[in-house]
RODO-2510 file (C-alpha; in nm, 4 decimals, decimal comma):
residues 155
     n   res          X          Y          Z
     1     m     0,0000     0,0000     0,0000
     2     s     0,1291     0,3436    -0,0954
     3     d     0,1706     0,6286     0,1531
     4     l    -0,0970     0,8030    -0,0538
     5     r    -0,3632     0,5472     0,0324
     6     s    -0,5745     0,5001     0,3421
     7     k    -0,6187     0,1561     0,4912
     8     e    -0,9536     0,1440     0,3050
     9     g    -0,7669     0,1861    -0,0258
    10     g    -0,8615     0,5467    -0,1024
    11     a    -0,7018     0,8850    -0,0462
    12     r    -0,5476     0,9642     0,2926
    13     v    -0,8011     1,2298     0,3860
    14     r    -0,7345     1,3775     0,7302
    15     l    -1,0767     1,5254     0,8143
    16     p    -1,4236     1,4468     0,6763
    17     p    -1,4930     1,7536     0,4576
    18     p    -1,8665     1,7824     0,5415
    19     l    -1,7764     1,8150     0,9105
    20     v    -1,5336     2,0981     0,8340
    21     f    -1,8063     2,2912     0,6502
    22     a    -2,0673     2,2106     0,9174
    23     a    -1,8298     2,3477     1,1814
    24     a    -1,7880     2,6681     0,9783
    25     i    -2,1652     2,7127     0,9539
    26     a    -2,2148     2,6405     1,3251
    27     a    -1,9348     2,8780     1,4269
    28     g    -2,0844     3,1474     1,2050
    29     f    -2,4065     3,1445     1,4067
    30     f    -2,2133     3,2311     1,7224
    31     l    -2,0652     3,5440     1,5667
    32     p    -2,2666     3,8662     1,5607
    33     p    -2,4695     3,9563     1,2529
    34     r    -2,3381     4,2305     1,0315
    35     p    -2,6237     4,4441     0,9014
    36     g    -2,5991     4,4693     0,5279
    37     l    -2,8581     4,3999     0,2641
    38     p    -3,2304     4,4360     0,3341
    39     l    -3,3994     4,1180     0,4564
    40     g    -3,5788     4,0433     0,1288
    41     a    -3,2634     4,0745    -0,0795
    42     r    -3,0644     3,8632     0,1673
    43     l    -3,3228     3,5873     0,1688
    44     l    -3,3558     3,5897    -0,2094
    45     l    -2,9827     3,5919    -0,2862
    46     g    -2,8960     3,3545    -0,0033
    47     g    -3,1767     3,1222    -0,1082
    48     i    -3,0548     3,1202    -0,4676
    49     l    -2,7035     3,0289    -0,3508
    50     v    -2,8324     2,7513    -0,1242
    51     v    -3,0576     2,6043    -0,3950
    52     a    -2,7803     2,6238    -0,6571
    53     g    -2,5374     2,4620    -0,4119
    54     l    -2,7856     2,1854    -0,3345
    55     d    -2,8393     2,1276    -0,7076
    56     v    -2,4654     2,0928    -0,7719
    57     g    -2,4169     1,8711    -0,4668
    58     v    -2,7150     1,6436    -0,5318
    59     s    -2,6068     1,6020    -0,8943
    60     a    -2,2502     1,5121    -0,7917
    61     v    -2,3687     1,2693    -0,5226
    62     g    -2,6110     1,1109    -0,7715
    63     l    -2,3274     1,0466    -1,0158
    64     f    -2,1182     0,8947    -0,7376
    65     r    -2,3989     0,6566    -0,6469
    66     k    -2,4774     0,5775    -1,0120
    67     t    -2,1156     0,4735    -1,0726
    68     g    -2,0860     0,2720    -0,7504
    69     q    -1,8555     0,5162    -0,5730
    70     d    -1,8488     0,5651    -0,1983
    71     l    -1,8914     0,9236    -0,0765
    72     r    -1,6197     0,8763     0,1830
    73     p    -1,3004     1,0043     0,0158
    74     w    -1,0780     0,7604     0,2043
    75     t    -1,2367     0,4635     0,0236
    76     r    -1,1208     0,3297    -0,3128
    77     s    -1,2376     0,5098    -0,6300
    78     p    -1,3307     0,2549    -0,8977
    79     q    -1,3462     0,5086    -1,1817
    80     l    -1,3248     0,8747    -1,2742
    81     i    -1,6427     1,0726    -1,3396
    82     f    -1,6401     1,3177    -1,6304
    83     q    -2,0077     1,4118    -1,6705
    84     g    -2,2491     1,6428    -1,4911
    85     p    -2,0852     1,9009    -1,2660
    86     y    -1,7539     1,7148    -1,3035
    87     r    -1,7295     1,8701    -1,6523
    88     f    -1,6759     2,2099    -1,4867
    89     s    -1,5134     2,1320    -1,1514
    90     r    -1,3022     1,8450    -1,0233
    91     n    -1,4527     1,9045    -0,6772
    92     p    -1,8207     1,9939    -0,7223
    93     m    -1,9209     1,8556    -0,3816
    94     y    -1,6818     2,0925    -0,2069
    95     v    -1,7926     2,3808    -0,4293
    96     s    -2,1527     2,3013    -0,3349
    97     m    -2,0645     2,3055     0,0359
    98     v    -1,9096     2,6525    -0,0008
    99     m    -2,2152     2,7747    -0,1927
   100     i    -2,4539     2,6409     0,0713
   101     a    -2,2544     2,7856     0,3620
   102     c    -2,2256     3,1250     0,1894
   103     g    -2,5956     3,1212     0,1040
   104     i    -2,6882     3,0504     0,4654
   105     g    -2,4490     3,3224     0,5810
   106     l    -2,5972     3,5719     0,3379
   107     a    -2,9578     3,4848     0,4254
   108     c    -2,8853     3,5042     0,7994
   109     d    -2,6831     3,8261     0,7688
   110     r    -2,3687     3,6533     0,8942
   111     a    -2,0800     3,7839     0,6851
   112     a    -1,8394     3,5972     0,9133
   113     m    -2,0023     3,2695     0,8117
   114     m    -1,9136     3,3397     0,4501
   115     l    -1,5524     3,4034     0,5492
   116     l    -1,5533     3,0869     0,7594
   117     a    -1,6805     2,8936     0,4549
   118     l    -1,3732     3,0087     0,2633
   119     a    -1,1525     2,9153     0,5587
   120     a    -1,3208     2,5727     0,5622
   121     l    -1,2390     2,5337     0,1926
   122     a    -0,8754     2,6162     0,2660
   123     i    -0,8690     2,3476     0,5360
   124     v    -1,0392     2,0961     0,3060
   125     h    -0,7968     2,1881     0,0278
   126     f    -0,4979     2,0758     0,2338
   127     t    -0,6573     1,7901     0,4299
   128     a    -0,8698     1,6341     0,1530
   129     v    -0,8307     1,7805    -0,1972
   130     l    -0,4526     1,7541    -0,2261
   131     p    -0,4437     1,3975    -0,0845
   132     e    -0,7322     1,3009    -0,3161
   133     e    -0,5485     1,4426    -0,6175
   134     r    -0,2300     1,2525    -0,5335
   135     y    -0,4310     0,9329    -0,4884
   136     l    -0,6246     0,9797    -0,8144
   137     q    -0,3032     1,0512    -1,0046
   138     e    -0,1500     0,7295    -0,8713
   139     q    -0,4707     0,5303    -0,9278
   140     f    -0,5595     0,6507    -1,2799
   141     g    -0,2403     0,8025    -1,4253
   142     e    -0,2691     0,9627    -1,7690
   143     p    -0,6533     0,9778    -1,7856
   144     y    -0,6509     1,1791    -1,4617
   145     s    -0,3692     1,4018    -1,5920
   146     r    -0,5753     1,4806    -1,9038
   147     y    -0,8819     1,5505    -1,6890
   148     k    -0,6795     1,7862    -1,4651
   149     s    -0,5500     1,9717    -1,7695
   150     r    -0,8998     2,0499    -1,8998
   151     v    -1,1113     2,0899    -1,5822
   152     r    -1,0437     2,3377    -1,3028
   153     r    -0,9991     2,2261    -0,9452
   154     y    -1,2889     2,4374    -0,8175
   155     l    -1,4435     2,6890    -1,0602
***
């Protein structure tokens, strides 16, 4: 077994990414609101971000399930996915988590929550994304290299 792989055969992810984003959202509720946009605008814009994030995330999860993949990044990946949101982002689930957290922050007038969502992405980048990329490169080689060359990591 390579140093890149977990004992389950997948990437050596250090923290479960959904928990990192959930912690950012929870922490954001403990920080004071920052009056900004009027309530209606906040709810509309925040709602749009949350719904768009859910759409991206549900689509990505659906493709994982359809192809027999496990959502836990430390388990083995049987194949690469190139369709759906994976045509535009190599990490649509993480993008969706940022969108949802920012949408909640906007709707709840918690600017700090939006900043915490970006901090959560930075944590996930180093603890999950980079290990996943090293694992996928080792697992799939040239097909993954071609995919990386044509699809951005996030947006």
